C-alpha positions in Angstrom: 198.6 -76.1 79.9 200.6 -77.7 77.1 198.0 -76.3 74.7 199.2 -72.8 75.6 202.7 -73.8 74.3 201.2 -74.9 71.0 199.1 -71.7 70.8 202.2 -69.6 71.2 204.6 -71.7 69.1 202.0 -72.1 66.3 201.3 -68.4 65.9 202.8 -66.4 63.0 201.7 -63.1 64.5 201.1 -63.3 68.2 199.7 -60.3 70.0 198.9 -59.8 73.7 196.1 -57.6 75.0 196.4 -56.8 78.8 194.1 -55.3 81.4 194.4 -54.4 85.0 194.4 -58.0 86.2 198.0 -58.5 85.0 199.2 -55.9 87.5 197.4 -57.3 90.5 200.4 -59.6 91.1 202.5 -56.4 91.4 200.3 -55.1 94.2 198.1 -52.8 92.0 194.4 -53.0 92.5 192.3 -53.7 89.4 189.0 -52.1 88.7 186.3 -54.7 88.4 187.9 -57.7 90.1 186.9 -59.3 93.4 188.9 -56.8 95.4 189.0 -54.0 92.7 188.7 -50.3 93.1 185.0 -50.3 92.3 184.5 -52.3 95.6 186.3 -49.6 97.7 185.8 -46.3 95.9 183.9 -44.6 93.1 186.6 -45.1 90.5 184.3 -43.8 87.7 184.0 -40.5 89.4 187.8 -40.2 90.0 188.4 -40.7 86.2 185.4 -38.6 85.0 186.4 -35.8 82.8 183.5 -33.5 83.8 184.4 -34.0 87.5 188.0 -33.2 86.8 187.2 -30.0 84.9 185.0 -28.8 87.7 187.2 -29.9 90.6 190.6 -31.4 89.7 191.4 -31.8 93.4 189.0 -34.7 93.6 191.1 -36.7 91.3 194.4 -35.8 93.0 193.1 -36.5 96.5 191.8 -39.9 95.5 194.5 -41.0 93.0 197.6 -40.2 95.0 197.8 -43.6 96.6 197.3 -45.8 93.5 198.5 -43.7 90.5 201.3 -41.7 92.0 203.1 -44.6 93.7 203.4 -46.6 90.5 207.2 -45.9 90.3 207.5 -48.1 93.5 205.9 -51.1 91.8 207.8 -53.9 90.1 206.9 -56.2 87.2 205.3 -59.5 88.2 205.5 -62.9 86.6 203.1 -62.0 83.8 205.1 -58.9 82.8 208.4 -60.9 82.8 207.0 -63.7 80.6 205.5 -61.3 78.1 208.9 -59.4 77.8 210.7 -62.7 77.3 208.2 -63.8 74.7 209.0 -60.6 72.8 212.7 -61.1 73.2 212.5 -64.6 71.8 210.5 -63.4 68.8 207.1 -64.9 69.6 205.3 -61.8 70.7 204.9 -59.2 67.9 203.0 -56.5 69.8 201.5 -55.8 73.3 198.4 -53.7 73.7 197.5 -52.6 77.2 194.7 -50.8 78.9 197.1 -50.2 81.9 198.8 -46.9 82.7 201.4 -48.4 85.1 204.4 -48.7 82.6 205.2 -52.1 84.1 205.4 -53.8 80.6 208.0 -51.3 79.6 209.8 -51.7 82.9 209.9 -55.5 82.3 211.5 -55.0 78.9 208.7 -55.0 76.3 209.5 -52.5 73.6 206.4 -52.6 71.3 203.7 -51.4 73.8 200.5 -49.7 72.7 198.8 -47.8 75.5 195.2 -47.5 74.5 194.1 -45.8 77.6 196.9 -43.3 77.7 199.9 -42.9 80.0 200.3 -41.5 83.5 203.9 -40.4 82.7 202.7 -37.4 80.7 200.9 -34.5 82.2 199.6 -31.4 80.4 197.7 -28.2 81.1 193.9 -28.4 80.4 193.9 -24.6 79.8 196.8 -23.9 77.4 197.8 -27.5 76.5 201.5 -27.2 77.3 203.2 -30.4 78.6 204.1 -30.1 82.3 207.2 -31.2 84.1 206.7 -34.9 85.1 208.8 -34.7 88.3 207.0 -31.6 89.6 203.6 -33.0 88.7 204.3 -36.3 90.5 205.7 -34.6 93.6 202.6 -32.4 94.0 200.3 -35.3 93.2 201.9 -37.5 95.8 200.9 -34.9 98.4 197.4 -34.7 97.0 197.9 -31.2 95.6 196.7 -30.1 92.2 199.8 -29.3 90.0 199.4 -26.0 88.2 200.8 -24.8 84.9 203.8 -22.5 85.2 202.6 -20.6 82.1 198.9 -19.9 82.8 198.2 -21.5 86.2 195.7 -23.9 84.6 195.2 -27.3 86.3 197.5 -30.1 85.1 195.9 -33.4 83.9 197.5 -36.7 83.3 197.4 -38.1 79.8 195.2 -40.9 81.0 192.0 -41.4 79.1 189.2 -40.4 81.4 185.5 -41.3 81.0 184.2 -38.8 78.5 187.4 -38.7 76.5 188.3 -40.4 73.3 191.1 -43.0 73.3 194.4 -41.8 71.8 193.8 -42.2 68.1 197.3 -43.3 67.1 197.5 -46.0 69.7 194.0 -47.2 68.9 194.7 -47.3 65.1 197.9 -49.2 65.6 196.2 -51.6 68.0 193.4 -52.4 65.5 196.0 -53.0 62.8 197.9 -55.4 65.1 194.8 -57.4 66.2 193.6 -57.6 62.6 197.0 -59.1 61.6 197.1 -61.5 64.6 196.4 -65.1 64.0 196.7 -65.6 67.8 195.6 -63.1 70.5 196.2 -63.5 74.2 193.6 -61.6 76.3 195.0 -61.3 79.8 193.5 -59.8 82.9 190.8 -57.8 81.1 187.0 -58.1 81.8 186.5 -56.7 78.2 183.8 -54.3 79.4 185.3 -50.9 78.5 184.8 -50.0 74.9 186.1 -49.4 72.3 189.2 -51.3 73.5 187.1 -54.2 74.6 186.1 -54.8 70.9 189.7 -55.5 69.8 189.4 -59.3 70.1 186.6 -59.2 67.6 189.0 -58.0 64.8 191.2 -61.1 65.4 188.2 -63.4 65.2 186.7 -61.7 62.1 190.0 -62.3 60.3 190.1 -66.0 61.2 192.5 -65.7 64.2 192.2 -67.5 67.5 192.0 -66.0 71.0 193.1 -67.2 74.4 191.6 -65.6 77.5 193.0 -65.7 81.0 190.8 -63.8 83.4 189.3 -64.5 86.9 185.9 -63.3 85.8 183.7 -64.2 82.8 184.0 -62.1 79.6 181.7 -61.6 76.7 184.2 -63.3 74.4 184.6 -66.6 76.5 182.4 -68.5 74.1 184.7 -67.7 71.2 188.0 -68.5 72.9 190.1 -71.4 71.7 191.6 -71.5 75.2 190.2 -70.2 78.5 191.9 -70.1 81.9 191.0 -68.4 85.2 194.2 -67.8 87.0 197.0 -65.6 85.6 199.5 -66.6 88.3 199.1 -70.3 87.5 199.3 -69.9 83.8 202.3 -67.5 83.7 204.3 -69.3 86.4 204.0 -72.4 84.1 205.1 -70.4 81.1 208.0 -68.9 83.0 209.1 -72.4 84.0 208.9 -73.5 80.4 211.0 -70.5 79.3 213.6 -71.1 82.0 213.9 -74.7 80.9 214.1 -73.6 77.3 211.0 -75.6 76.3 209.5 -72.5 74.9 
């Protein structure tokens, strides 16, 4: 574990890349983990753009209990530590595949959301942004929010299967991982591209990666450090921060 301290302290430009696993400790199911959404429901269909365009009610019926209750969730140990690492000047940027806003809630300010955000909703017909409160209220009831201008279906600004990633967030993320001499990959199976390719940019530029994930990833063989349990690693880091040893 002490090697993690050296990894963080020795970095000139430390970046974190987080996936769904970091929010499991906050009570949010991940996708491909042991008890993930893929084990209990067809998550790919829920977040399929073609399905949404044909029948948006399918998304809202199935997503109400794990997207539209996110405001009730609180940051866990991993989120708190990453926020503290930024506050202390170690962490330069945080890239996340998550849509739960828990990094921002914990206090991180430089957050790049490569898979979009659930806080923004817009009309798929006219493109106008919808009222967040109204969209969430209807979605919590499993209803399809409708545009007040044209009655088109309202869609969250989450990147669905079949959509491109938000260009600005992706470009900024690539710039950050290219600059990183140390990258922490946390709670991501690194299977969803193009975001899963981000660690390659760090390696290509001579940087080092640390992976903490409960399942194998395609980058494990290139990792300088590899751990399986986020809770164990980040409870240790939180203790080191509290004792001012980090």
